[in-house]
Each structure stands twice: as structure tokens, then as C-alpha cells.
C-alpha positions as CSV (number, residue, x, y, z in Angstrom):
1,M,45.7,-48.0,-186.8
2,A,48.3,-50.4,-186.1
3,Q,48.5,-52.1,-182.6
4,P,51.1,-51.4,-180.4
5,T,53.7,-54.1,-180.2
6,L,54.9,-55.8,-177.1
7,K,58.7,-54.5,-177.5
8,Q,57.4,-51.1,-178.2
9,L,55.2,-51.4,-174.6
10,E,58.2,-52.8,-172.4
11,A,60.6,-50.1,-174.2
12,F,57.8,-47.5,-172.7
13,I,57.3,-49.3,-169.4
14,A,61.1,-49.5,-168.9
15,V,61.2,-45.5,-169.1
16,A,58.0,-44.8,-167.2
17,D,59.6,-46.7,-164.5
18,T,63.5,-45.4,-164.5
19,G,62.8,-41.6,-166.0
20,L,65.9,-41.7,-168.1
21,F,66.3,-43.3,-171.4
22,R,70.5,-44.2,-170.4
23,L,68.8,-46.3,-167.4
24,A,65.8,-47.8,-169.6
25,S,68.3,-48.7,-172.8
26,E,70.6,-50.7,-170.4
27,K,68.1,-52.6,-169.0
28,L,66.7,-53.7,-172.0
29,N,70.4,-54.3,-173.0
30,L,69.3,-51.6,-176.4
31,S,71.0,-49.0,-177.7
32,Q,69.5,-45.5,-177.1
33,P,68.7,-44.8,-180.6
34,A,66.9,-47.7,-180.8
35,L,65.0,-47.2,-177.5
36,S,63.6,-43.8,-178.6
37,E,62.8,-45.3,-181.7
38,Q,60.6,-48.1,-180.2
39,I,58.7,-45.0,-178.1
40,A,58.2,-42.9,-181.0
41,Q,56.7,-45.9,-182.9
42,L,54.5,-46.5,-180.2
43,E,53.3,-42.7,-179.4
44,Y,52.7,-42.7,-183.3
45,R,50.6,-45.7,-183.3
46,L,48.6,-44.0,-180.6
47,G,48.3,-41.0,-181.9
48,A,49.5,-39.2,-178.4
49,R,52.4,-37.9,-176.5
50,L,53.3,-40.3,-173.6
51,L,56.1,-38.8,-172.3
52,D,57.3,-35.3,-171.4
53,R,61.3,-35.4,-172.5
54,D,64.0,-32.7,-171.1
55,R,67.4,-32.1,-169.7
56,R,66.5,-34.3,-166.2
57,G,64.9,-37.3,-168.3
58,A,61.7,-38.5,-169.1
59,R,57.9,-37.9,-167.2
60,L,54.5,-39.8,-168.4
61,T,51.8,-37.0,-169.8
62,P,48.9,-37.6,-168.2
63,V,47.7,-39.5,-170.9
64,G,50.9,-41.8,-170.7
65,A,50.1,-42.5,-167.1
66,R,47.1,-44.3,-167.7
67,V,48.6,-45.6,-171.5
68,A,51.1,-47.2,-168.2
69,E,48.7,-48.7,-166.1
70,R,47.5,-50.9,-168.8
71,A,50.5,-51.3,-170.3
72,R,51.5,-53.2,-167.2
73,R,49.0,-55.2,-166.7
74,I,49.1,-56.9,-170.3
75,L,53.1,-57.1,-170.2
76,A,51.8,-59.1,-166.7
77,D,49.1,-60.6,-168.3
78,V,51.5,-61.8,-171.3
79,R,53.7,-63.1,-168.5
80,G,51.6,-65.2,-167.2
81,L,50.8,-67.1,-170.2
82,D,54.2,-69.6,-169.8
83,A,53.6,-69.5,-165.6
84,I,50.5,-71.4,-166.7
85,V,52.3,-74.2,-168.4
86,R,55.2,-74.1,-165.6
87,S,52.9,-74.0,-163.0
88,A,51.2,-77.3,-164.2
89,A,54.3,-78.9,-164.0
90,G,55.3,-78.0,-160.7
91,N,58.1,-75.6,-161.8
92,L,58.8,-72.2,-160.2
93,G,60.7,-70.5,-162.6
94,G,61.0,-67.2,-164.8
95,L,60.8,-64.0,-163.6
96,V,59.2,-63.0,-160.8
97,R,59.3,-59.1,-160.0
98,L,58.7,-58.5,-155.9
99,G,58.1,-56.0,-154.0
100,A,58.9,-54.9,-150.2
101,L,58.4,-53.6,-147.6
102,P,61.9,-51.4,-146.5
103,T,61.3,-52.3,-142.7
104,L,61.2,-56.2,-143.7
105,G,62.4,-57.1,-147.1
106,P,66.2,-56.6,-146.2
107,Y,66.2,-59.0,-142.9
108,L,63.5,-61.5,-144.2
109,M,64.5,-62.3,-148.1
110,P,68.6,-62.8,-147.7
111,H,67.4,-66.0,-145.8
112,V,64.8,-66.5,-148.7
113,V,66.5,-66.1,-151.5
114,P,69.6,-69.3,-151.2
115,V,66.6,-71.8,-150.6
116,L,64.7,-70.7,-154.0
117,H,67.9,-70.5,-155.8
118,K,68.6,-73.9,-155.2
119,R,65.4,-75.3,-155.3
120,Y,64.4,-73.3,-158.7
121,P,67.6,-72.6,-160.3
122,E,65.6,-70.9,-163.3
123,L,63.8,-68.6,-161.5
124,R,64.6,-64.8,-161.9
125,L,63.7,-62.7,-158.6
126,Y,63.9,-59.0,-158.9
127,V,63.3,-57.5,-155.4
128,R,62.9,-54.0,-155.0
129,E,62.0,-51.8,-152.3
130,G,58.4,-49.4,-151.3
131,A,56.2,-48.0,-148.9
132,G,53.2,-50.0,-148.5
133,E,50.5,-48.1,-150.7
134,A,53.4,-47.8,-153.1
135,L,53.3,-51.4,-153.6
136,E,50.1,-52.2,-153.4
137,E,49.4,-50.2,-156.1
138,G,52.3,-51.7,-157.9
139,V,50.6,-54.9,-158.0
140,R,47.2,-53.4,-158.8
141,S,49.0,-52.0,-162.0
142,G,51.3,-54.9,-162.9
143,Q,54.4,-53.4,-161.8
144,Y,54.8,-56.3,-159.3
145,D,53.7,-59.7,-159.5
146,V,53.6,-60.1,-155.8
147,A,54.6,-57.7,-153.1
148,L,56.0,-58.9,-149.5
149,S,54.0,-56.6,-147.1
150,V,51.9,-56.0,-144.3
151,K,47.5,-55.9,-144.4
152,P,46.4,-53.8,-146.7
153,Y,44.0,-51.2,-145.7
154,R,42.7,-51.4,-149.0
155,P,42.7,-55.0,-150.7
156,E,40.4,-54.2,-153.6
157,G,41.9,-56.4,-156.7
158,L,44.3,-58.0,-154.5
159,H,44.7,-61.9,-153.2
160,V,45.8,-61.6,-149.5
161,L,47.5,-64.6,-148.2
162,P,48.5,-64.4,-144.2
163,L,52.2,-65.8,-144.1
164,I,53.3,-64.8,-140.2
165,E,52.9,-62.4,-137.0
166,E,55.8,-60.4,-136.6
167,R,56.0,-59.2,-132.9
168,L,57.4,-55.8,-132.4
169,F,60.2,-55.1,-129.2
170,L,60.7,-51.9,-127.5
171,G,64.4,-50.7,-127.8
172,V,66.1,-48.7,-125.4
173,A,69.7,-47.2,-124.4
174,R,71.8,-50.0,-123.0
175,D,71.9,-47.6,-119.6
176,D,68.1,-46.8,-120.2
177,P,66.8,-48.0,-116.4
178,A,64.1,-50.2,-118.3
179,S,67.0,-52.1,-120.0
180,G,67.4,-55.0,-117.7
181,Q,63.9,-55.7,-117.9
182,G,62.8,-59.4,-119.5
183,A,59.3,-57.9,-120.5
184,I,57.5,-54.8,-120.3
185,G,53.8,-53.9,-120.6
186,P,52.5,-51.2,-122.6
187,D,52.1,-48.8,-119.2
188,A,56.0,-48.0,-119.3
189,L,55.6,-45.8,-122.5
190,A,53.3,-43.6,-120.5
191,G,54.9,-40.3,-120.6
192,R,58.1,-41.4,-122.9
193,D,59.7,-39.7,-125.8
194,V,58.6,-42.4,-128.6
195,L,60.3,-41.9,-131.8
196,T,59.5,-43.7,-135.5
197,L,59.7,-43.5,-138.7
198,E,58.5,-40.6,-141.0
199,H,54.9,-40.9,-142.7
200,G,54.1,-43.0,-145.4
201,H,55.9,-46.1,-143.6
202,R,53.1,-48.5,-142.3
203,L,55.4,-49.6,-139.1
204,S,55.0,-45.8,-138.3
205,E,51.4,-45.9,-138.2
206,L,51.1,-49.0,-136.1
207,V,54.3,-47.3,-134.1
208,R,51.9,-44.1,-133.8
209,T,48.7,-46.0,-132.9
210,F,50.6,-48.0,-130.1
211,A,52.1,-45.1,-128.5
212,R,49.0,-42.6,-128.6
213,D,47.1,-45.9,-127.1
214,A,49.7,-46.1,-123.8
215,G,50.3,-42.5,-123.3
216,A,53.5,-41.9,-124.8
217,R,54.8,-38.5,-126.5
218,L,55.7,-38.8,-130.0
219,L,58.5,-36.5,-131.1
220,E,57.2,-35.7,-134.7
221,D,60.7,-33.4,-134.9
222,Y,62.8,-36.7,-135.4
223,Q,61.6,-38.9,-137.9
224,G,63.6,-41.8,-138.7
225,T,64.1,-42.4,-142.7
226,S,65.0,-45.7,-141.5
227,L,65.1,-48.3,-138.9
228,D,68.8,-47.9,-138.7
229,G,68.1,-44.3,-138.1
230,L,65.7,-44.9,-135.6
231,R,68.2,-47.5,-134.1
232,Q,71.0,-44.8,-133.5
233,M,69.0,-42.2,-132.0
234,V,67.4,-44.6,-129.7
235,G,71.3,-45.5,-129.0
236,M,72.0,-41.8,-128.4
237,G,69.0,-41.9,-125.6
238,V,67.0,-38.9,-127.7
239,G,63.8,-41.6,-127.2
240,V,62.4,-45.6,-127.9
241,S,61.5,-46.8,-130.4
242,L,59.2,-50.1,-131.5
243,F,61.0,-52.6,-133.8
244,P,60.0,-55.9,-135.7
245,A,61.4,-58.9,-134.2
246,L,63.5,-59.8,-137.6
247,Y,65.0,-55.9,-137.6
248,V,65.8,-57.2,-134.0
249,R,67.3,-60.6,-134.7
250,S,69.1,-59.1,-137.6
251,E,70.8,-55.8,-135.9
252,I,70.0,-55.1,-132.5
253,R,71.0,-58.5,-130.6
254,N,74.8,-57.5,-131.0
255,D,74.5,-54.0,-131.0
256,R,76.3,-52.2,-127.7
257,A,74.0,-49.3,-127.5
258,V,70.9,-50.5,-127.6
259,T,68.9,-53.4,-125.9
260,A,65.1,-55.0,-127.4
261,L,62.5,-55.3,-124.5
262,A,59.5,-57.8,-125.3
263,L,56.3,-56.2,-125.1
264,D,53.5,-58.1,-122.8
265,N,50.7,-56.5,-125.4
266,A,48.7,-58.7,-127.9
267,D,48.5,-55.6,-129.9
268,A,52.6,-55.1,-130.4
269,R,52.6,-56.9,-133.3
270,R,52.6,-56.9,-137.7
271,Q,50.4,-59.3,-140.1
272,I,52.8,-60.1,-142.6
273,V,51.0,-60.6,-146.0
274,L,52.2,-61.6,-149.8
275,L,49.7,-59.8,-152.2
276,W,49.3,-60.7,-155.4
277,R,46.6,-59.4,-158.2
278,E,43.4,-61.7,-158.1
279,G,43.2,-63.9,-161.0
280,S,46.6,-64.2,-161.6
281,P,47.5,-67.1,-163.9
282,R,50.9,-67.6,-161.4
283,E,48.6,-68.0,-158.2
284,G,50.1,-71.4,-158.2
285,D,53.7,-70.4,-158.0
286,Y,52.6,-67.3,-155.5
287,H,51.3,-69.9,-152.8
288,E,54.8,-72.1,-153.1
289,L,56.8,-68.8,-152.9
290,A,55.0,-68.1,-149.7
291,G,55.4,-71.2,-148.2
292,I,59.0,-70.8,-149.0
293,I,59.2,-67.4,-147.2
294,R,57.0,-68.4,-144.4
295,D,58.9,-71.4,-143.5
296,R,62.1,-69.1,-143.1
297,A,60.6,-66.1,-141.2
298,E,58.9,-68.8,-139.1
299,A,62.9,-70.4,-137.9
300,L,64.3,-67.3,-137.9
301,L,61.7,-65.9,-135.1
302,K,61.7,-69.4,-133.3
303,D,64.6,-68.2,-131.0
304,M,62.9,-64.6,-130.4
305,G,60.3,-65.9,-127.6
């Protein structure tokens, strides 16, 4: 049996990731007929149908899902070959696919990217948001090279490098009786209505635990899909919620409807980490990336108290 080529694997993964031949062809700068031919040749060489096609797009077959998982790892290992040479030369370059939590990446990476671009002009950083568990699985499978996340529940197969501890603040409406207080203890949440993000967000799980321990009431019928959505509900007086420090710095400081209160509780924080696959040949690159992210995060949080 003829072996699959890297171009065929890249074409297959592009379709698997986008779900559409049109988007995959644009991503690879290939015509759709050429992309279809690559997929057809791959399926022929493997002797299995990898994708089911219909008007809505393309979906992985059961065997296709298994092939995609292995293909991502193969492509990640191949990309790592030139990283060995670059790392030896102390040059962080090439493509790095970084996954980031939606409650973290948008409020930190815009401050990191200019530093990376100036210091490493040959680096191409592709950033995509994802939920915690999806990021971890994406790193394991090779979908992401590295992920900016929180400490994982299941670290198997992952190298976990702690970066910073980010404090959580209590967001309340400006006309809330607690608004004028400098800092409050967890007992101040007893009996209060607490809003949180929908299930699947690691921050939601942390807020739920904190609220339960403080004797607060979780408003399950008013789950937010984003931190901005939560902030708007807090500003309307629907309830209170916990917000990460970097979000507070970026979005709440100048908000006329919401104020952020410091929480006098050691548990009101989350540990930010950088994740990559164990044994990655780019480990030196990721340590360098981690150092830059840590420095920028610490500088941003320095004035948060």
C-alpha cells in the first residue's frame, strides 16, 4: 500500500478543522478540485472513507476521527524538526498555533503579540479560542502546539508550566450597597444571587465552587455566554459575578454601570499555565514564549493591588 503524503494529511486536517472544503481550500491556498483530489488519494491509499459529505459540509467518519487524531500528531512532529534547529540558534520562529481561553486570551494576548513581533519577526502566531478541556485535547492531538489555559484537571500527556496566579474580583452594579467598599470577605456573598458563565468554561466551575462555599445562590437560568454578557447583566442589577483581574483591568475599570471589588479570600484566584505536549521538540521555544507572556501579565496586573 502506498503511504500517505504530508500534503494529503494537511488537506485532510484542513477539512476536518473547518468542516467545509471551501474554507479548507482557502486556508491551504488550493483550488477545491485540487483539495478534493488530495482527499480522494488519501482515502484510496488508506482504503477507508474518512469524510461524509453533504450540502452542509464534511464530517469525519468514525475511522476518519481516529486518522485525524494520528495525522495531527504526525504533522506536529514534522513541524518540530526545523524547530530543533531554530531552538539551537536561539530563534523563536516559524508557525506556532496557540489555543487560549476566551476568558483570558483576548485580555492578555494583545499585549503580548507586539512584543513577540518585535523580538521575533519570523514568528507566525496563530491564536484560536477554546474551552479548557477542548484546549487540552487539542494539544494532545496536535491541533494546537501550545495552549494558554488554567491548571488542567487531567495533565496526562501534557507539560504544564505555571505562569501567574490571577485574582478574581466581585463585579457589582454601581448602585449596589457594597459598591463603595474597598474589599469584602466571602461572607458578604451569603444569600446573594450570583451569575456565572454557562457550563464548559473553567471559570464557571471555579465560580460555582466559590459561590457554593460562600452560601450564595447561583442563578442557573441566567448563564452568560461571555464575560461581556455577564457584565451587562451585573450592570442591570440581575446579580453579581466574579471576574478575572485582566478582564477587570481591560473592561470594568471604566465601566459606568459596574464596579469591581477585591475579595479578601485566598481561593478567589486561578492559576494560569502554558500547556504543550510532553516530549515536544519545541520545548525551548515554549519556555521562551512563556517567559514573555508571564512578564507582560505581571506588568498588567502590577497596578491591580
